[in-house]
N, C-alpha and C positions, 0 to 999 in steps of 0.2 A: 462940408464944414458944419452946415446946420444940423445934420444928423448927429455929428460928433458932439455938438453943444447940447443937443437934446438928450443924448445918452449921459453926458457928464452931469447935466441938470437932474436927471432921474436918480443917478447914484447919490448926488448930494442931497436930494430930497429924502432919500432913504435914510441917510445919516441924521438929517435934521428932524425928521418926523418921528423917528423911533421913540425918543424919550417922551414926546407929548402924547404918543399913543398909549403909553403905559403909565403915565404919571398919575392917573386917577385911581390906580389900584390901591386898595386899603392896606395900611401898614400892618405888619405882623404883630401879634399879641406879645406884650412884654412878658418875660418869664416871671412866674410866681415866686414869691419869697419876701422876706422882710429883713431882719437883722442876721439871718443865718441860723442854722440849727445848732443846738448844743451837741447832739449826737446824731449819727446816721446808722440805722440798722437795715441791713439788706438780708432778707430771708428768702432762700431759694427752695422752691418746690419742684424738684426734677420731674419732668414728663407730664405735668398737669396741664390740661387744656381747659378752655372755657366750657366745653361740653361736660367735662368732669364736674366742674363747679355747678353748672346748671342742673345736672342730674342729682348730685348729692347734697348740695347746699350746706357745706360744713359751717356750723354756726359762727365760730370765731372768725373764720375767713370771710364769711358773708357780711358780718358786722363791720369788719375792716373795710371791705370793698364798698359798702354803702356810703361811707364817708370819704372815699378815695377818688382820685382821677385814674381811670382805668383805660386799658388798651390791649389790643392783640399784639403780642411780641413776636417779631421775626427773629429766629435764632440762627439765621444763616451767618456763617463766618467766612471761611475760605473755600472749602470744598462743598459738594452737594449734601453731605451729611455732617451734622454737628454732634460730636460726643461731649461728655462732660469735661474732658481736658480742654478741648477747643473752646467751649463756652466760658469756662472760668478764666482761661488765659485771656480771652477777649474782654471779659469784664474787668480784669486787672490792667489790661493794656489800653483800653479806651479806643481800640482800633481792631480791625479784623486780624485775628491771630490763629495759629494752627499748631497743634501739638506734634512733636517729632514722632512719638510712638504712644498711642493711647494706653498701651499696656504698662508703660513705665512712667508716664507723665504724672500719675498720682502718687509718685514715690516721695511722700513727705512724712516727716517724723518730728516728734518732740526731740529737742536736743539731748534729753536724758534717756531716750530710748536706745535699745540695742538692735541693730539690723544684722542680717547674715554676713555683711561685710565689715562689721565692727560697730562701734557706737555711732549714732547719727552725727554727733558733733565732729568726730574724727573723719567720717566719710565725707561730710560736707567740706571740711577744711582741706582734705586731700584733693577734692575735685575742684575747689575754687581758690584755694590759697588764702582764705579769709577765716579769721577766728569768729565763730558765730556769737552774736550778742542778743539774738531774738529767742523766743521760746520755741518756735517751729522753724525747721529748715526744709526747703524743697531740694531734694537730692538730684533731681533731674534738671536743675536750672541751666546747666551748661548746654545740654542738647536743645532745650527750648529756645534759648537765645540764638543758637546757631541756626536752628530751623527757621525762625522768623527773620533772621538777617538774610537768609536766602530768598525769602519771599519779597515781594515788591510793594508791600503795603506800608512800610515804614514803621511797623509795630515794634514796641519795646515792652516785653513782658515785665510786669511790675511797675509800669510808669505811674499808675494811679497812687499806689501806696507811697512811692518815693516822693511824688509831688506833695502829698499830704504831710509826709514826714518832714519835708523841708520847711513846712509852715507850722510845725509843732503838733501835728495830729497823727497819733499812732493808729495803726490798723490791726484788727484781730480777725481770726478765723476759728470757727467751731464746726465740726462735722466729721463724720467717718462713714464711708459707704463700703467698707470692707465686707466681704462675704463670709467671714469667719473670725473667730476670736484669736486664732493662731494659724500660722502657716498659710494665710490667704494673701494674694497679691495686694499691695496697698492701693486703695482707691480713695485717696484723700485729696481729690482735685480741687476742693474748695480753697485749699491753701494757695493755689495758683492765682486766685483773685485778690488775695490779701497780701501777697509777698511784695517786697520791694525789688528793685532791679537786680539785687544780688541774691535773691532767692530766700530771703528771711521774712518771717512773720513776727511782728513785735510781740504779740500776745495771742494766746489761743490754745485750743485743745483739739488735736486730730487723732489722738491715740485711741487704743482699744478700750480705754477706761470709759469711753462713751457707749460701749456695747454691753449687752447682757445676753446670755443664752436663752433661747425660746424655741423649743423643738417644733412648734407649729408655725413659726414665722418663716418667711423666705430665707433659705440657706441656714436656718436654725439660729439666727441672731436678729436682734432688733436694738433700736436706740434706747438707752437708759435716759428717760426724760429728765429725771432729777439731776443726773450728772451733766446733761446738756445745759439745763437752766443754770446750774451752779457755775459752770464754766463761763456762760455768758455774763452772769452777774459779776463774777470776778473780773472778766475782761473789761467791764466798764470802768474799773478802777484805773486802768492805764490807757485804754483805747477810746478814740472818738468815733471810729467806724468799725463795725463788725459785720463780717459775712457769716451767716449761719445757714448751714445746709440741713434740711430735714431728710436725712439719708435713707430712711425706711422706704421712701417712695422709689428711690433708685434701685434698691435691692428687690422690691416687689416687681418692678418693671423687668429687671434682668431675669427674674425667676420665671417669667412667662414661658421661656423657651423650654423649660423642663416641667411645665404644669399643663393641665388641661385648660381649655379656654375659659370655662366657668370658674375653675379654681384661680386662674390668673386674675380674672376680673375681681373676684372676691378678695384676694390678697391685696390687690392694689386699692380697693375701696377701704379695706381695714387700715392699710398704711396711710391713706389720706385722712381717715378719722384720727389716727394717732398724731399725724402731723398737725391736724387742726387743734388738737389739745395742746401740743407743744407751742403752736403759734399763739394761743391765748396766753400762755406763760411768758413768752417772749415779749408780747405787746405790753405786758404788765411791768416790764423793766424800763419802759420808755414813756415819755409824755408827749402825746401828739401835738400839744400846743407849742412845744419847744424842740422836738426831735423829728427828723425826717425818717420815714419808714418806707422802704421799697419791698414789695413782695412780688416775686417773679419766678417763672419757670424757665430756666436757662437751656433746657433740652426738650425735644419733642419725644413722643412715644416711639418705641423702637420699630414699630411697623411702618414708619414713614414720617418724613418731615412735614410739619404743619405749624400753624400759629399757636402760641401758648399764652399763658397768663401774665398780666402785669397790672399792678396797682400801686399807687403812691399817695401817702398822707404826710402832712407836715405843715409847718408854718406857711400861711398864704396859699396853700393848695386847696382849692375848692373842689367839691365833688363834681364829677362829669367825665369828660374825655381827657386822655393824655395824648400829647403829640410831640413831635420833635422836628428840628430842621432837616433831619435825614428823610423823614416821611412826608412832612408838610400835609398830613392828613389826620384829622381827628380820629382817635381810636387805633392808631398804629405807631409802634415804637420798635427799636431794634436793640440788640445786645450792646452794640457799640455806643449807644446813647447813655448808658448807665453811668460810666465813669465821668463823662463831662457834666452830668447832672449833679453828681456828688461834689465835684470841684466847684461848680457854679454855686452850689449851696453855701460853700465856705468862701466864696468870692476869690477863688484862686484861678489865675490864668492857666489854662492847660498847657503842658509842654507840647512841643511841635509834633511829637509822635501821637498825641491824643487828639481825636476829633473834637471840634468845638461845637457839639450838637446837644445842648442840655434839653431834657424833657421838661415841658411846661404843661400846665393845666388849662383846659378849655372848658369852663363851667357849662353844665348841661342839666336841665331840669328833669329830664326823663328818669324813670326809675331804673334801679340796678337791673331788675329783671328784663326790661326792654333793652338795656345796653348789652346784657349777656346774650339775649336772643340775636341782636344785631351782629355781635362778634362771632357767634356760632355760625350764622349764615355766611359771614365773610370767610370764615375758615372753610366751610363746605364749598363755597364758590371757588375759592383758590385751589382747593384739592381737585375739584372737578376740572377746572381749567388746566391744571398741570397734567392731569390724566389724559385730557382730550387733545392737547396741543400737538403731541407727536403724531398720532394717527391721522388727525385732520390735516396737518401740514403735509404729511407724506401723500395723502390722497389728493390734496390740491396740486402738489407738484406733479404727481402722476397724470392728473387730468390735463395740466398744461402741456406736458410732454406729448401726450397722445394728440392733443389738439394741434400742436405745431407740426407733428409728423403728418397728420391728415391734411393740414394746409399745404405743406410742401408737395404732397401728392396731387392736390387739387388745383393749385395755381398754374396758370398757363394752359389749362385744359378746360373744355366746355363741360365740366362735370356738373351733374344735376344736383349734387349735394353741397354746392358752394353756399347756397343760402342758409341751410341748417348750420354750416360751419361758421358763418357770420354771426348767427344767433348764439352759438356756443362761445365765440370770441367775446361777444358782449357780456355773456354771463360770467366769464372769467374776469373781465375788467371790473365787473360789479362785485366780485367776491370779497375783496378787502373791505369794502364798505359794509357788506353783510357781516363780516367777521366782527367789526366794531359794534355794529348795531345789535348784534346778538347779546351784548351786555344788557340790553333792555329786557331780556327774557329771564324768567325764573329757571334756574338750572335743575332744580329738583326733579321735575318730571322726566328728564332726558337721560338716556344712556349716551355713550360716546357716539354710537352709530346714529341714533335718532337725532342727536344734536347736529352731527355732520349733515344729515339729510335736511334739517331745518335751515342750516346755512345755505345749502345748495338751492333750496326752494326760495329763500330770500334773494339769492343772487339772480335767479331766473325772473323773479317778480320785478326786481330793479331793472333788469334788462328789458322786460316788456314795457315798463313805464317809460324808460329812456327811448325805446323805439317808437312808441306812440307820440311822445313829445317831440321827437326829432324827425318826424316825417317830412318836415320842410326842407331837409338837406341830408344827403347821403352820409356826410361825415358827422352829423350832429349827435347821433345816439351815443357813441363812445365819449364824445366831448361832454355831453350832459352827465354821463355816469361819473366822469372825473370831476365835474363840477360838484356833483353830489358828495363825492368823497371829501373835497376841499371844505365844503360847507359843514358836513357832519363833524369832521375833525376840528375845524375852527370853532364852531359853536360849542362843541364838547369841552374844549380846553379852557375857554373863557367862562364856562359854567361849572368848573370844578374837575374836569377830566374823568368823570365817572365811567365813561366807556373805555378808558385806558386800563382800568384796574380789573384784573381777572378776566380778560378776554383773550381770545386766541392770538391775535396780533398785538395785544397790549402787553402788560407786564404782570408778574405774579408777586404778591407780598411775601410769599414763602421763599421764592428765589431771591427776592430783595435786591435786585439790581437797580430798581427805581420804584418809587411810590407815587410820584407826582410829576407833572409836566409830560412832555412827549418822550416816549421810548424810541429807540432806533427804528423799529418797525413802523410806528406811526409817522415819524419823520419821513421815512422812505415813501410811503403812500401819499402823504401830503404834498411833498415836493414834486414827485414825478407826475402826479395828477394835475398839479398846477401848470406844469409844462404842457401837458396835453390840452388843458383848458385854454391856455393862452395861444398856443400855435394853432390848435384846431379852430378856436374862435376867430383868430386872425384870418384863416382861410375862408371860413363861412362868411365873415363880414365882407371880405374882398369880393366874394362871389355874388353876394346879394346886393352890395352897394359898390359896384365897380368904379363909379365916378367920384367917390369920396376919397379924401386924402388919408394918409397913414397916421396923421397926428393924433386923431382920436383913438385909433387902435393902439398906438404906443402908450398913450396915457392910460388906457384901460389895462394894458399889460403891466405897466409899472405899478398901478394900484393893486392888482392881484398879487404881484410879487412882493410888494411892500407889506401887504396884510399878512402874507405867508411868513415872511421873515420876522415880523413883529410877534406873531403868535407863537412861532417856533422858537425864537431866541430870547424873548423877554423873560427875565427872571420871575415875573409875576405869573407867567403862563407856561410856555413850553420849556424854558430854561435848557435849551439844547445847544451845547457848545459846538459840537461837530456839525450840527445842522446849519449853523450860521456860516461856518468855514466852507461848507460844500455848496450851499444853496446860492449865496450871493454871486460867486463867480459863474455858476451855471445860469442863473437868471440874466446876468450881464451878457454872457455869450448868446443867449437866446435873442435878446433885444438887438444886439449887434448884427446877428445873422438875418433877422427879419428886416433890418434896415439896409442890408447889403454892405455893411462896413467891414473892412478888413481888420482882422485881429492882429495887431502889431505888438511888439514888445512893450512899447510905452503904454499901450492900453492895458496890457496884462498887469503892468506895475500899478496903474491907477486902480484897477479892479481889486488887486491884492491889498492896496492901501485902504480902500473903502471897506473891504471885508474886515480887516483888522480893526479899523476904526469903529465899525458897528459893534463888533464883539467887545472891544474895550469899553464902549459906551454901556452895553448891557452889564458888563462886569462892574463898572463904576456904580451903576444903579443898584446892583446887588450889594456891593460893599457898603453903600450908604445906609443900608437897612440894619436894624439890630442883628446881632450875631445869631440869635435864635430864629430869625426869619430868613436867613440867607439860604440860597440853594447851593448845589454843588459847584455852580459857576463861580459864585463869590468865594466859596471856600478854596476852589482851585486857584483863583486869581490871588488870593491871600497867600497860598502856598508858593506861587511864583514870586510874589513880592518878598517873601521870606527866604527865597532861594531853595525851597524844598520841593519844587515841582518836577524834578528830573525823575524821581521814582515813579510818579504817577504816569508820566509819559512813557517810561520804559515798560511799565506793567501793561499799559494799553497796547503798546506795540507788540509785546509778546502774546497778548491775548488775540490780537488781530491775526498774527501768523498761525497760532495754534488752532484757530477756528477753521482754517482751511481743511483740516482733516477730521473735524469733529462735528460738522453740521451737515444735514441733508440738503441744505440750500446750495452747497457747492455744486451739486449735480445740475443746477439750472444753468450754470455758466457754459459748459460745453454744448448743451443743446441750443443755447442762445447763439453761440458762435456758428454752429452748424446751420441754424435757421437763417441767420443773416448772410452767411456765405452762399447758401443755396439761392436765396432771393437775389443776390448780387450777380452770380455767374450763370446759374442754370436756366431757369425758365424765362428766356427772352429778356434777361437783365431787368427783372421786375423792380429792383431797388432803384434803378435809374429812372424808370417810369414813375415810381412813387414820388421821387424828388421833383420830377417834371410836372406831374399832374396835381400834386397837392402842395399848395403854396408854403405852408408852414412845416412840412415834414422834415426838410433838411435841417432847419433850425431846431426842431424837436430832437432829431438824432444827435446833432453835435452837442447841444446843451444837456441832453440826457446822458450822453457819454461822459461829459465833464462832471456832471452831478454824481454819477455812479463811481467814477474813479476817485474823486476827491472824498466822497463819503466812505469809500473803502479804506482810504489812506488815513483818515483822521478819526475814525471811530473804532472802538474796541470790538464791535460786532463783526468787523471785517467783511468777508465775502457775502455774508447774509444780507447786508444792506443793498448792494447793487443787484443781488439775486432777487430780492423782494421787489425792487423797482422794475425788474424785467417782467414780473407777473402782470404788470400793467402795460409796459411798453411793448412786449411781444404780442399779446393778443390784440392790442390796438393796431400794430403794424399788420398783423394777420387780417384784421377786419378791412383795412384799406387795400391790402393786396388782393383779397378775394373780390373786391369791388371793381378791379381793373378788367377791362375787356380783353379777350385774347387778341393777338395781333391780326389774326385772319378774320376777325369780326368786322362788321361795318364800322367805319371810323366814327369815333365819338359816341359809340353805343356800347353799353356793357350789359350783361345778363340781368343785373339787379337794378338797373336804372341808368340814367344819364351819367356819363363820366364827367369828372370835374374838368374845367377848362385848363389848358396849359398855362402854367404860371409864367408871366412875363415881368415879374417884379425884379428890382435891382439885385436882390439876393440870388434869384434863380439865374439871371443873366451872368452874374459873377461866378456862380457855380459851374456854368457851362463854358467858361473861358478856358483856353488852353492852359496846361499846367505851367508852361514857360512864362506866362504873364504874372505869376504869383511873385510878389516881392520877396527878396531873400531874407528879410527880417521878420516875415510873418510867422506867427506861432499857430499851429493848427489847433482848432478847438477840441 
């Protein structure tokens, strides 16, 4: 009974202590702004990166950026590549959107134009049943709506313009990226950003009247800048928001495929110069003291996805960095943040389909040159990280597989190479820590191969350090390594999570799955390492202090688990929803098994209630913060409160299932099953001996299994999460198994040193009880 009360008290302490542990975090910055802008101008510079700006320094763009809040923009929408149609749909939807067919998505026309299928007005009416009343119609609107209805992001193409129109603000679009004056497929995707939900743009010009023939320009045409500026000036008579695409950049980028490399670079540089001249004219049509201006690159260069340009000027926007609730990092924003920024400027509540993530300014005194250099380095690191992640991950998994096969051959035999295998096991346990610590290195000097070798060297070094520090006990080295992992990840997240960004086991700002807090890989390493730390520390403490009671050890375990849950789940730090749902039950199972308490149905109910309670507490803390400071936890909680959470849950479930066949991590699962089965049945039932001779191992196995299965179920990374946990659990098990003496050896002696004493704890005695003594209402861990 005392043990049950101790466990219940620990769980209640977890719920009670979590808010006080995070209450001291600084509040998020209030969004910049005053009475709202008179107008909003969004100028798009397709395919432009900060490297382009740093090299060419276009004068008008540079002057604008010197007074702007700037950031690297992640252009990721739904798929791995973002084309113009995806980008503009996303800008107009305020949520991730995807074009049905990029070849037809840009099919927009003036209502007065004639298309091969008839007049644009007639074609639009035939396809929608609506009589057009705007100046521009998007003829592909039906397929764009159907496409995004099939996706599970809840996106509504045209949601931005419709929300503005409902409040009396019309939206316009100007731009034409056609590759010819006649008979060229329409590439007028900019209309997708400015259209309402029915596919109409109130005012604008996307016709070929914006183009002039130029035999030396890409595809023989370029933008008529006078026509472009005239269209924009006319647009301000009716519209409060205009999207303007400087389309020569898009044509220059597409022309690279038919040009030499040098000619392609020169044509793009010339297009950027013309775009800069046009930008100067566009800025002359607005007043920075009254109008909000966003300049951004909605698409990456064709040779690969990377971070692009973003700058913002307007009332209350001070020069420095830009950031958003999506990224929670100075100097990073996303395409999905643009629409909520515009709505926030006009103090309009976003519709449910639009993310509530307005971009704000974070004033910074550094020069523009320094900020550009920082963003260029961020882009280079992200590109290198994305290039290196695949090969290094495959090499790591292959190393793990080879190690486990070698261990299966060696265990149960008096093999002379057991000791080297133990060292290898330690190095593998150390590798995840080395992966994150690699974020301290400058990536520039490395190739993928040399970077992988550097991580391997770091892993070996950590293993040597742990072995030297852990000479006092045979189990101590892997426990020390897992303690290092917990400390590294914990200290990193409370100091800004810099080791999470653009590291192999971290996350990529280009992929844009996450920008702050713990990613699923960090959560995996943090939680499985904490289980090793607690159960291994329990065993070491019992061996070194056999006469002491378990009270102090339980308190220490609860403290470790409490710290992990707070840093992982707190919206101020880890903001990991799935991590809370998986870790608290696993940690509770661990404590129960260490105390020898049976896991009954009512205990499962208590654990589940405490888990939901802690998650609800974190969500409440997040919801209490300003909208621009909330994490995805608070936004998800708000969606649930609004009754709109089903799509998110369905999307995560489908992602979980699809990843089974799309990730190399899947291969870890069968080798893990083979390894555990082999240790269980083949070499003298080593798994049973591990449970008998290592006090905390049974608790580690049961709680680790609970953690992996729950994490698999509640996270969209699916099988990758338990697989990554196994990269710690399996080499840790191998290390312990290699330390067992063969049964024909002298009793109590092993080749590598004295064997651990047989565990006579209540948990072990309970584990050795006959199966028929187990109560019928027990639930296996």
